[in-house]
C-alpha positions in Angstrom: -118.7 150.9 78.0 -116.7 153.4 80.0 -114.1 151.8 82.2 -114.6 152.7 85.9 -111.3 153.3 87.8 -110.9 152.7 91.5 -110.2 155.6 93.8 -106.7 156.3 95.1 -105.4 154.7 98.3 -105.3 158.2 99.9 -109.0 158.8 99.2 -109.9 155.4 100.5 -108.0 156.0 103.7 -109.7 159.3 104.0 -113.1 157.9 103.6 -112.5 155.3 106.3 -112.5 158.0 108.9 -115.8 159.6 107.7 -118.7 159.0 110.1 -122.1 159.2 108.5 -125.2 159.6 110.6 -128.5 159.4 108.8 -132.0 159.4 110.3 -134.7 158.2 107.9 -138.3 158.6 108.6 -137.8 162.1 110.0 -137.7 164.2 106.8 -136.7 167.3 108.9 -133.8 165.4 110.5 -130.1 166.4 110.4 -128.3 166.6 107.2 -125.8 163.7 106.8 -122.6 164.1 104.8 -121.5 161.4 102.4 -117.9 160.8 101.3 -118.0 163.5 98.7 -120.2 166.0 100.5 -123.5 164.6 99.3 -126.5 165.3 101.6 -128.8 162.5 102.5 -132.0 164.6 102.7 -134.8 164.2 100.3 -135.7 167.2 98.1 -139.3 168.3 98.7 -139.3 171.7 97.0 -140.1 172.6 93.4 -139.4 176.3 93.8 -136.6 178.4 95.2 -134.1 175.6 94.5 -130.4 176.1 95.1 -127.9 177.0 92.3 -126.9 173.9 90.4 -130.0 171.9 91.3 -131.1 171.7 87.6 -127.8 170.5 86.3 -127.4 168.0 89.1 -131.0 166.6 88.6 -130.3 166.3 84.9 -127.2 164.2 85.5 -129.1 162.1 88.1 -131.9 161.4 85.6 -129.3 160.4 82.9 -127.9 157.9 85.4 -131.3 156.3 86.3 -132.4 156.3 82.7 -129.3 154.3 81.7 -129.8 151.9 84.6 -133.4 151.1 83.6 -132.6 150.9 79.9 -129.8 148.4 80.7 -132.1 146.2 82.6 -134.8 146.5 79.9 -132.2 145.5 77.3 -131.0 142.5 79.4 -134.4 141.1 80.6 -136.9 142.6 78.2 -139.9 144.8 79.1 -142.8 143.1 80.9 -146.1 144.6 79.9 -148.4 142.1 81.6 -151.0 143.8 83.8 -151.1 141.0 86.3 -147.4 141.3 87.1 -146.2 144.2 89.2 -143.2 145.8 87.5 -141.4 149.1 87.9 -140.4 150.6 84.5 -141.3 147.2 82.9 -138.8 145.3 85.1 -139.8 142.4 87.4 -138.7 142.2 91.0 -136.3 139.3 90.4 -134.5 141.2 87.6 -133.3 144.1 89.8 -129.7 143.6 91.2 -129.8 142.2 94.7 -127.9 145.1 96.1 -130.1 147.8 94.6 -132.8 149.4 96.8 -134.0 152.5 94.9 -132.9 156.1 94.3 -133.8 159.6 95.4 -132.9 163.2 94.7 -131.3 165.1 97.5 -131.7 168.8 98.4 -128.9 169.7 95.9 -130.5 167.7 93.0 -127.9 165.0 93.3 -128.5 161.3 93.1 -128.5 159.0 96.1 -128.5 155.2 95.4 -130.0 153.1 98.1 -128.0 149.9 98.8 -129.0 146.8 100.8 -127.1 147.1 104.0 -125.4 143.7 103.8 -123.6 144.9 100.6 -122.7 148.3 101.9 -119.5 149.3 103.6 -117.6 152.6 104.0 -115.2 151.6 101.2 -118.1 150.7 98.9 -116.4 152.3 95.9 -113.9 149.4 96.1 -116.7 146.8 95.9 -117.5 144.6 92.9 -121.2 145.6 93.0 -120.3 149.3 92.9 -118.0 148.7 89.9 -120.8 146.8 88.2 -123.4 149.6 88.8 -121.0 152.4 87.9 -120.1 150.7 84.6 -123.8 150.0 83.9 -124.8 153.7 84.3 -121.4 155.0 82.9 -121.0 157.5 85.7 -119.8 157.8 89.3 -121.7 161.0 90.0 -123.8 159.6 92.8 -123.4 158.5 96.4 -124.7 155.3 98.1 -126.5 154.8 101.4 -127.4 151.5 103.2 -131.1 150.5 103.8 -132.8 147.3 104.9 -134.9 146.1 101.9 -133.9 145.6 98.3 -135.9 147.1 95.5 -137.0 143.6 94.5 -138.4 143.1 98.0 -140.3 146.4 97.8 -141.8 145.4 94.5 -142.9 142.0 95.9 -144.4 143.8 98.9 -146.5 146.2 96.9 -147.5 143.5 94.5 -148.8 141.4 97.4 -151.1 144.2 98.6 -152.3 145.3 95.2 -152.4 142.2 93.1 -151.6 139.2 95.3 -152.4 137.1 98.3 -152.4 139.9 100.9 -155.0 141.8 98.8 -157.3 138.8 98.8 -156.9 138.3 102.6 -157.5 141.9 103.4 -160.6 141.8 101.1 -162.0 139.0 103.2 -161.6 141.2 106.3 -163.4 144.0 104.6 -160.4 146.2 103.9 -159.9 147.7 100.5 -156.8 149.9 100.3 -157.1 153.3 98.7 -153.6 153.3 97.3 -150.1 152.1 97.8 -146.7 153.4 96.8 -143.0 152.6 96.9 -141.1 155.3 98.9 -137.5 154.8 97.9 -136.3 157.4 100.5 -138.0 155.7 103.5 -137.4 152.2 102.0 -141.0 151.3 102.6 -144.3 150.6 100.9 -146.8 153.2 102.0 -150.4 152.1 102.2 -153.5 154.4 102.5 -156.8 153.2 104.1 -160.1 155.0 104.7 -160.7 154.8 108.4 -159.4 153.7 111.9 -161.2 150.4 111.7 -159.4 149.4 108.5 -156.1 150.8 109.9 -156.3 148.5 112.9 -157.2 145.5 110.8 -154.4 146.0 108.3 -151.7 146.9 110.8 -152.5 143.8 112.9 -152.3 141.7 109.7 -149.2 143.2 108.2 -146.4 142.3 110.6 -143.4 143.4 108.4 -141.9 146.9 108.9 -141.6 147.1 105.1 -145.1 148.5 105.2 -146.2 151.9 106.5 -150.0 152.4 106.9 -151.9 155.7 107.2 -155.5 156.9 107.1 -156.2 159.1 104.1 -159.1 161.4 103.4 -159.2 161.3 99.6 -160.4 159.3 96.6 -158.4 159.0 93.4 -160.2 160.4 90.4 -159.4 161.0 86.7 -159.0 164.5 85.3 -161.0 164.5 82.0 -155.3 169.5 77.0 -151.8 171.2 67.8 -149.5 171.7 71.1 -148.4 169.6 74.0 -150.8 170.2 76.9 -153.5 171.9 74.7 -157.2 171.3 75.2 -159.2 169.1 72.9 -162.7 167.6 72.8 -164.7 164.7 71.3 -167.5 167.2 70.4 -167.7 169.1 67.1 -169.4 172.0 69.0 -168.3 171.5 72.6 -165.5 173.0 74.7 -162.3 171.5 76.0 -162.8 168.3 77.9 -159.3 166.9 78.2 -155.7 167.6 77.2 -153.1 166.2 74.8 -149.6 165.2 76.0 -147.1 165.3 73.2 -146.6 164.4 69.5 -145.8 160.8 68.6 -145.4 158.5 65.6 -146.0 154.8 64.9 -143.7 152.9 62.6 -146.0 150.9 60.4 -145.0 147.9 58.2 -143.1 149.1 55.1 -141.4 151.9 56.9 -144.3 154.3 56.8 -145.0 156.5 59.8 -148.4 157.3 61.2 -148.3 160.7 63.1 -150.4 161.9 66.0 -150.6 162.8 69.6 -150.7 160.9 72.9 -153.4 161.5 75.5 -155.2 159.5 78.2 -157.4 156.6 77.3 -160.0 157.4 80.0 -161.2 160.4 77.9 -162.7 157.9 75.4 -165.4 155.2 75.5 -164.3 153.8 72.2 -163.3 155.0 68.7 -163.9 158.7 68.5 -163.1 161.8 66.5 -161.0 164.5 68.2 -161.5 168.3 67.7 -159.8 171.4 68.8 -161.9 174.3 70.0 -161.5 177.2 67.5 -163.6 179.6 69.5 -166.4 179.5 66.9 -169.6 177.5 66.9 -167.9 174.6 65.0 -164.7 173.0 66.2 -161.8 171.8 63.9 -161.4 168.1 63.3 -157.8 167.1 63.9 -158.0 163.3 63.7 -159.4 160.3 65.5 -158.5 157.7 68.1 -159.4 154.1 67.3 -160.3 151.9 70.3 -157.5 149.5 69.3 -155.0 152.3 70.2 -156.6 153.1 73.6 -155.0 151.2 76.6 -156.5 151.7 80.0 -155.6 149.7 83.1 -152.5 148.0 84.5 -149.5 150.3 83.9 -150.9 152.6 81.3 -153.7 155.0 80.5 -152.8 156.1 77.0 -154.5 156.7 73.7 -153.0 157.5 70.3 -154.8 160.2 68.3 -154.0 159.8 64.6 -154.0 163.3 63.1 -155.1 164.4 59.7 -152.3 165.0 57.1 -153.0 168.8 57.2 -152.4 169.1 60.9 -149.0 170.5 62.0 -147.6 168.7 65.0 -145.7 171.0 67.3 -143.1 169.8 69.8 -143.5 172.9 72.1 -145.7 173.2 75.1 -148.9 175.2 74.6 -148.6 178.8 75.7 -144.9 178.2 76.4 -141.6 178.1 74.5 -140.5 174.9 76.2 -139.5 172.2 73.7 -139.8 168.5 74.5 -137.2 165.8 74.0 -137.5 162.0 74.4 -138.7 160.7 77.7 -136.6 159.8 80.8 -137.1 158.6 84.3 -137.4 160.6 87.5 -136.4 159.5 91.0 -138.4 160.4 94.2 -137.5 164.0 95.0 -137.2 165.0 91.4 -138.9 168.3 90.3 -141.5 167.7 87.5 -143.9 170.0 85.6 -147.4 169.4 84.2 -149.2 171.3 81.5 -152.9 170.7 81.2 -155.7 172.8 79.7 -157.6 173.5 83.0 -154.8 174.5 85.4 -152.0 175.4 83.0 -148.4 174.8 84.1 -147.9 173.6 87.7 -144.8 172.0 89.3 -144.1 169.6 92.2 -141.9 166.8 93.3 -142.1 163.1 92.9 -143.5 161.5 96.1 -143.6 157.8 95.2 -141.5 156.2 92.4 -144.2 153.5 91.9 -147.8 154.1 92.9 -150.9 151.8 92.7 -154.5 152.6 93.0 -158.0 152.0 91.5 -159.5 154.8 89.4 -162.8 154.7 87.5 -163.3 151.0 88.0 -159.8 150.1 86.7 -156.7 149.0 88.7 -153.4 150.7 88.0 -149.9 149.9 89.0 -146.5 151.7 88.5 -148.0 155.2 88.3 -146.0 158.1 89.8 -147.4 160.1 92.7 -146.5 163.8 92.8 -147.3 167.0 94.6 -148.1 169.2 91.6 -151.6 170.7 91.4 -154.2 169.5 88.9 -158.0 169.7 88.3 -160.5 168.1 85.9 -159.6 168.9 82.3 -155.9 168.3 82.8 -156.1 164.6 82.0 -153.9 163.6 79.1 -151.6 166.6 79.6 -147.9 166.4 79.4 -145.6 165.8 82.5 -142.1 166.9 81.8 -138.7 167.7 83.5 -137.6 171.0 84.7 -136.7 173.1 81.6 -133.0 173.9 81.2 -131.4 177.3 80.4 -132.4 177.1 76.7 -135.9 175.9 77.6 -135.5 172.3 76.6 -137.2 169.6 78.8 -137.8 165.9 78.7 -141.2 164.2 78.6 -141.7 162.2 81.7 -145.3 161.0 81.5 -149.0 161.6 80.8 -151.1 163.3 83.5 -153.9 161.0 84.8 -155.7 162.4 87.8 -155.6 163.4 91.5 -156.6 162.5 95.0 -159.5 164.7 96.2 -160.5 164.9 99.9 -164.0 164.8 101.2 -163.9 168.6 101.5 -163.1 168.9 97.8 -159.4 169.9 98.2 -156.7 168.4 96.0 -154.2 166.4 97.9 -151.9 164.8 95.4 -151.7 164.2 91.6 -150.5 161.1 89.7 -149.4 160.3 86.2 -148.5 157.3 84.0 -144.9 156.8 83.0 -144.2 157.6 79.4 -142.1 154.5 79.0 -145.0 152.3 80.2 -147.5 154.1 77.9 -145.3 153.6 74.9 -144.8 150.0 75.7 -148.6 149.4 76.1 -149.2 150.8 72.6 -146.7 148.4 71.0 -149.4 145.7 71.4 -148.7 141.9 71.2 -147.6 139.7 68.4 -145.7 141.8 65.9 -145.1 145.1 67.7 -145.7 148.5 66.1 -143.1 150.7 67.6 -144.4 154.0 69.0 -142.0 157.0 69.7 -142.1 160.5 71.0 -140.1 162.8 68.9 
């Protein structure tokens, strides 16, 4: 691994005189300066971004991807639905000093650090050297917060899968959703009315939780190219979208090719067609029930395509080409292509999001501000395209939160890494890749 060198004595002395004032919880607060000019303000825009934002976010995503990959390699990827994990990693396996990440207004990475580990000369500390070597970079700044990421995971697990969920249920409270907000260093919980708000705030004494009343219900959005529309009907119109091409490595080194989409589009094994504009649709393949995983951390199905179907790695009605998946921190700009609403963009609002949809419980989704409507389900979520129109696959669009008036509040998607892990199965795994 790349060796991380300590900063010079002069730079360390200079940093010791820097005073950093950061106000969290007020997203419109003053901009605080880090030791290298980093701003500690969360990015909330997906348009009119400053020069250099794309390059900075790309570098930030490489760092977080290396971090999660290192932990997955060290501890393995947990795919159990009754254990809350983030990117397949259990609470106990995150470093004790680590408290999450976010993207600032310049697209640069801020790493949250538990305050007892943090000091102004943090680049001299052993934990910093460990983290920097792990991610093979020092292009990030650190900031102190109260709770570790492991504590945040345990907190959201308690209200979505554990004892607190059971106790709240006895009191007649069923939370709408919950999410880890790395920027605020809290678990945000949504409830339906004032009565439930008062019960849950009286019950939850810890300031690790932030509760609010929400006026929406999560729902699925029931898009050959990434993001194109397909159907289960030989004569019908588009009913859902496909995400991106993938392949399964079968015993004997033989590949099975196809597309990924959402499992909630199916009720079992089904043929899949593309609408050709005539009375009869074109059969492109089928999705067996054994390759449909719905619930827990994934909502994914593998469509095995016929041998005469060409699999494109470009986004439908676009020139953007997809590469392998990577992770996105809160504040990252992401794009979605679905058949119904086309290409829309937004920012990541919660790095790990939990809710019930269609009678199934889900954890470790991603909550985002991009727009979506029914028919977009299964579409591709991807990173901001670079100057040569290449982007990385981030996830598979699942659904949105719709208010009582019918307006769309937020959207959410499954992480590509969780979807691929879910398709591996148990016993002898069958590796599944995007390519």
